[in-house]
ROVO-398441 format. One record per residue (C-alpha): residue in three letters; x, y, z. Coordinates in steps of 0.2 Angstrom, whole numbers, plus 5000, padded with zeros to 4 digits. Example, Ala and Ser with C-alpha at 12.3 -4.5 7.8 and 13.67 -1.06 7.14 Angstrom:
2
REC code c1 c2 c3
REC ALA 5062 4978 5039 $
REC SER 5068 4995 5036 $
end
This chain:
316
REC code c1 c2 c3
REC MET 5000 5000 5000 $
REC GLN 5007 5017 4995 $
REC ASN 5004 5031 5006 $
REC LEU 5012 5046 5013 $
REC THR 5023 5036 5025 $
REC ASP 5033 5030 5011 $
REC LEU 5039 5048 5008 $
REC PRO 5058 5050 5013 $
REC GLY 5060 5060 5028 $
REC ASN 5070 5076 5030 $
REC THR 5084 5071 5042 $
REC THR 5093 5088 5042 $
REC SER 5089 5102 5055 $
REC SER 5085 5115 5042 $
REC ILE 5069 5115 5032 $
REC ASN 5072 5117 5014 $
REC LEU 5061 5126 5001 $
REC SER 5055 5110 4994 $
REC VAL 5047 5105 5011 $
REC ILE 5040 5122 5014 $
REC VAL 5031 5121 4997 $
REC LYS 5024 5103 5000 $
REC VAL 5017 5108 5017 $
REC CYS 5010 5124 5010 $
REC VAL 5001 5114 4996 $
REC VAL 4994 5100 5008 $
REC ILE 4988 5111 5022 $
REC PRO 4976 5122 5012 $
REC PHE 4970 5107 5002 $
REC PHE 4966 5098 5018 $
REC ALA 4958 5113 5026 $
REC ALA 4946 5114 5011 $
REC PHE 4942 5096 5011 $
REC LEU 4939 5096 5030 $
REC PHE 4927 5111 5027 $
REC PHE 4916 5102 5014 $
REC ILE 4916 5086 5025 $
REC LEU 4911 5095 5041 $
REC LEU 4897 5104 5031 $
REC MET 4890 5088 5024 $
REC LEU 4891 5079 5041 $
REC TYR 4882 5094 5049 $
REC THR 4869 5093 5035 $
REC PHE 4866 5075 5038 $
REC ALA 4865 5076 5057 $
REC SER 4852 5091 5056 $
REC ARG 4841 5081 5044 $
REC ARG 4835 5065 5051 $
REC GLN 4826 5060 5035 $
REC PHE 4843 5056 5027 $
REC PHE 4845 5041 5038 $
REC ASP 4830 5033 5030 $
REC SER 4840 5029 5015 $
REC SER 4854 5016 5014 $
REC ARG 4863 5026 5001 $
REC TYR 4865 5042 5012 $
REC ILE 4870 5031 5027 $
REC LEU 4884 5023 5016 $
REC PHE 4889 5040 5010 $
REC THR 4890 5047 5027 $
REC TYR 4901 5032 5032 $
REC MET 4912 5035 5017 $
REC LEU 4914 5053 5023 $
REC ILE 4919 5048 5040 $
REC ASN 4932 5035 5034 $
REC ASP 4940 5047 5022 $
REC THR 4941 5060 5036 $
REC LEU 4950 5047 5047 $
REC GLN 4961 5042 5033 $
REC LEU 4967 5060 5029 $
REC LEU 4968 5065 5047 $
REC SER 4980 5051 5050 $
REC SER 4990 5052 5033 $
REC VAL 4992 5071 5034 $
REC SER 4998 5070 5052 $
REC LEU 5011 5057 5047 $
REC PHE 5015 5068 5032 $
REC LEU 5019 5083 5043 $
REC LEU 5029 5072 5055 $
REC VAL 5040 5065 5042 $
REC MET 5042 5082 5033 $
REC GLY 5047 5090 5050 $
REC GLY 5059 5076 5054 $
REC VAL 5050 5072 5070 $
REC GLN 5056 5055 5078 $
REC PHE 5047 5045 5092 $
REC ALA 5045 5028 5098 $
REC ILE 5036 5015 5087 $
REC VAL 5023 5011 5101 $
REC PHE 5016 5029 5097 $
REC CYS 5019 5028 5079 $
REC ALA 5010 5011 5076 $
REC PRO 4992 5017 5079 $
REC LEU 4994 5031 5066 $
REC LEU 5000 5019 5054 $
REC TYR 4987 5006 5058 $
REC VAL 4973 5019 5056 $
REC SER 4980 5025 5039 $
REC ALA 4982 5007 5032 $
REC ALA 4964 5001 5038 $
REC THR 4955 5017 5031 $
REC PHE 4965 5016 5015 $
REC LEU 4959 4998 5012 $
REC ASN 4941 5002 5018 $
REC THR 4939 5015 5004 $
REC PRO 4937 5002 4990 $
REC LEU 4926 4991 5001 $
REC ILE 4914 5006 5003 $
REC LEU 4915 5010 4984 $
REC SER 4910 4992 4980 $
REC THR 4896 4992 4993 $
REC MET 4889 5008 4987 $
REC SER 4889 5000 4969 $
REC LEU 4880 4985 4976 $
REC GLU 4867 4996 4985 $
REC ARG 4863 5004 4968 $
REC TYR 4862 4987 4960 $
REC VAL 4850 4981 4974 $
REC ALA 4839 4997 4973 $
REC ILE 4837 4995 4954 $
REC PHE 4834 4976 4953 $
REC TYR 4824 4974 4969 $
REC PRO 4815 4990 4972 $
REC LEU 4800 4982 4981 $
REC HIS 4808 4967 4989 $
REC ARG 4824 4973 4995 $
REC PRO 4834 4961 5006 $
REC ALA 4833 4965 5024 $
REC ILE 4852 4968 5025 $
REC TRP 4851 4982 5013 $
REC ARG 4837 4991 5023 $
REC PRO 4842 5007 5033 $
REC GLU 4839 4999 5050 $
REC TRP 4851 4984 5046 $
REC ILE 4864 4993 5035 $
REC TRP 4875 4995 5051 $
REC ILE 4879 4976 5049 $
REC ILE 4887 4979 5032 $
REC ILE 4897 4994 5039 $
REC LEU 4904 4984 5054 $
REC SER 4909 4970 5042 $
REC LEU 4918 4982 5031 $
REC TRP 4928 4988 5046 $
REC ILE 4932 4970 5051 $
REC ILE 4938 4966 5034 $
REC SER 4948 4981 5031 $
REC CYS 4957 4978 5048 $
REC ILE 4962 4960 5044 $
REC LEU 4977 4964 5033 $
REC PRO 4985 4978 5044 $
REC THR 4983 4967 5059 $
REC VAL 4992 4952 5050 $
REC ASP 5005 4965 5044 $
REC PHE 5008 4971 5061 $
REC VAL 5009 4953 5069 $
REC LEU 5022 4948 5056 $
REC MET 5031 4964 5059 $
REC ARG 5050 4962 5058 $
REC LEU 5060 4978 5065 $
REC LYS 5077 4983 5059 $
REC PRO 5091 4977 5070 $
REC GLY 5094 4988 5086 $
REC VAL 5077 4996 5085 $
REC ASP 5067 4995 5102 $
REC VAL 5048 4997 5101 $
REC HIS 5047 5008 5117 $
REC SER 5063 5018 5117 $
REC THR 5071 5020 5100 $
REC PRO 5066 5036 5091 $
REC VAL 5062 5033 5072 $
REC LEU 5053 5042 5058 $
REC CYS 5035 5036 5057 $
REC LYS 5036 5027 5041 $
REC ILE 5029 5010 5035 $
REC THR 5046 5005 5030 $
REC VAL 5051 5005 5048 $
REC LEU 5039 4991 5053 $
REC ASN 5041 4981 5037 $
REC ALA 5060 4978 5036 $
REC SER 5058 4961 5028 $
REC PRO 5057 4960 5009 $
REC ILE 5046 4944 5010 $
REC GLN 5034 4953 5021 $
REC ALA 5033 4968 5009 $
REC LEU 5030 4956 4995 $
REC PHE 5017 4947 5005 $
REC ARG 5008 4964 5009 $
REC VAL 5009 4970 4990 $
REC SER 5002 4954 4984 $
REC LEU 4987 4953 4996 $
REC ASN 4983 4972 4992 $
REC GLY 4983 4968 4973 $
REC ILE 4971 4953 4976 $
REC PHE 4960 4964 4987 $
REC PHE 4959 4978 4974 $
REC ALA 4956 4966 4960 $
REC VAL 4941 4958 4969 $
REC VAL 4934 4975 4972 $
REC ALA 4936 4980 4954 $
REC VAL 4927 4964 4948 $
REC VAL 4912 4969 4959 $
REC ILE 4911 4986 4952 $
REC LEU 4913 4980 4935 $
REC PHE 4899 4967 4937 $
REC THR 4887 4980 4944 $
REC TYR 4891 4992 4930 $
REC ILE 4888 4979 4916 $
REC ARG 4872 4973 4925 $
REC ILE 4865 4991 4927 $
REC LEU 4870 4995 4909 $
REC LEU 4860 4980 4902 $
REC GLU 4845 4985 4913 $
REC THR 4846 5003 4906 $
REC ARG 4844 4996 4888 $
REC GLN 4829 4985 4893 $
REC MET 4819 4996 4904 $
REC ARG 4806 5008 4896 $
REC GLN 4801 5017 4912 $
REC ASP 4811 5026 4925 $
REC ARG 4826 5026 4914 $
REC VAL 4832 5042 4921 $
REC SER 4835 5035 4939 $
REC VAL 4844 5019 4931 $
REC ARG 4855 5031 4921 $
REC LYS 4860 5040 4937 $
REC ALA 4864 5024 4945 $
REC LEU 4875 5019 4930 $
REC HIS 4884 5036 4931 $
REC THR 4887 5033 4950 $
REC VAL 4894 5016 4948 $
REC LEU 4905 5023 4934 $
REC LEU 4912 5036 4946 $
REC HIS 4915 5023 4959 $
REC GLY 4926 5014 4946 $
REC LEU 4935 5030 4942 $
REC GLN 4939 5032 4961 $
REC LEU 4945 5014 4963 $
REC LEU 4956 5017 4948 $
REC LEU 4964 5032 4956 $
REC SER 4966 5022 4972 $
REC MET 4974 5008 4963 $
REC MET 4986 5020 4954 $
REC ALA 4995 5022 4971 $
REC PHE 5002 5004 4968 $
REC SER 5011 5010 4952 $
REC LEU 5024 5021 4961 $
REC PRO 5038 5008 4960 $
REC VAL 5035 5005 4942 $
REC ALA 5034 5024 4938 $
REC GLU 5050 5027 4948 $
REC LEU 5059 5014 4937 $
REC LEU 5052 5021 4921 $
REC LEU 5053 5040 4924 $
REC PHE 5066 5042 4937 $
REC GLN 5080 5044 4924 $
REC ARG 5069 5054 4911 $
REC VAL 5062 5067 4923 $
REC SER 5072 5078 4933 $
REC LEU 5063 5074 4950 $
REC SER 5070 5067 4965 $
REC GLN 5062 5052 4973 $
REC ALA 5055 5062 4987 $
REC ASP 5046 5074 4975 $
REC MET 5039 5060 4964 $
REC SER 5033 5051 4980 $
REC PHE 5024 5068 4985 $
REC ILE 5016 5070 4968 $
REC TYR 5009 5052 4969 $
REC TYR 5003 5055 4987 $
REC PHE 4994 5071 4982 $
REC CYS 4986 5064 4966 $
REC PHE 4981 5047 4972 $
REC ILE 4979 5049 4991 $
REC LEU 4973 5067 4994 $
REC LEU 4964 5070 4977 $
REC PRO 4953 5055 4977 $
REC ARG 4947 5059 4995 $
REC PHE 4943 5076 4990 $
REC LEU 4933 5071 4975 $
REC SER 4921 5060 4985 $
REC PRO 4911 5075 4993 $
REC LEU 4912 5084 4976 $
REC ILE 4905 5069 4966 $
REC TYR 4891 5064 4978 $
REC GLY 4888 5080 4988 $
REC LEU 4887 5092 4974 $
REC ARG 4878 5080 4962 $
REC ASP 4864 5077 4974 $
REC GLU 4850 5090 4972 $
REC THR 4843 5087 4989 $
REC LEU 4859 5087 4999 $
REC ARG 4865 5102 4988 $
REC SER 4850 5112 4993 $
REC TYR 4852 5109 5011 $
REC MET 4870 5113 5010 $
REC LYS 4866 5130 5002 $
REC LYS 4854 5134 5016 $
REC ALA 4867 5129 5029 $
REC MET 4879 5141 5021 $
REC ARG 4866 5154 5019 $
REC CYS 4869 5156 5001 $
REC TYR 4857 5164 4989 $
REC GLY 4844 5153 4981 $
REC PRO 4827 5145 4984 $
REC ARG 4823 5144 5002 $
REC ILE 4817 5127 5009 $
REC ASP 4805 5126 5023 $
REC PRO 4813 5116 5037 $
REC HIS 4795 5109 5042 $
REC ILE 4793 5101 5025 $
REC ASP 4801 5084 5022 $
REC VAL 4810 5082 5006 $
REC LYS 4806 5065 4998 $
REC ILE 4822 5055 4996 $
REC THR 4823 5040 4984 $
REC LYS 4829 5025 4993 $
end
């Protein structure tokens, strides 16, 4: 799994211009992301009718997961850029949360695609597990699955010689915990299988909904919206999977492009870790008319006012 913890650290006492530029790029971007996330979570919390739809519950769960992922990853990024060193016992929880939430993202995308599939093919007889009152079981299962691989990775942890978990100060990077090449190969292989299975699920739902769009004569608009949503899920998954291509890109481009390994790692972190998380609220929040209208009201923007006593009908 490629994340910010693979960025080389700055071991010198002085902070060079490159580090300052990277921090100045990440912090405003993260602040804008956090603003949109908090605005959407506030909108969901203030309108109980959103929790009557499985789609909105899963979307809220994705927002929370992305927030945890970026909070942990940006914290690790700043620590590495600042050259802050501390014991592994304090570093491990941040790495664990970053890894688990990173793996949780494709699981949520595939689950949201399956939810659209169920909503279209079983509109009147939806299985109980996909109903709003039982969707928490699916959410709990996703958390358990996403925590399995990081747990195994930490159990098989092989530290570098001379490193003590409780006292030795180190840069908080995943390479500190994975000193064994065999362990790194094992982790990369399982991640590849994991993302491949998720890609198959999203591709299956896309093809099935596409075929249904051609057959249906009524309600084609809602089916096409679902088709576009699944397609966007696939795009987000592709962006996440591109994070695994860093070693290949470094091998092919390192000698052709005048960029250091640290700069190339930062570009990959920004494009395939930060950017996909920022796209989530834009894709789902701004595209949804109901949510967008309530967000405008919360921001007190100009536009049609909505009576808070009138419930807006939400398609389940």
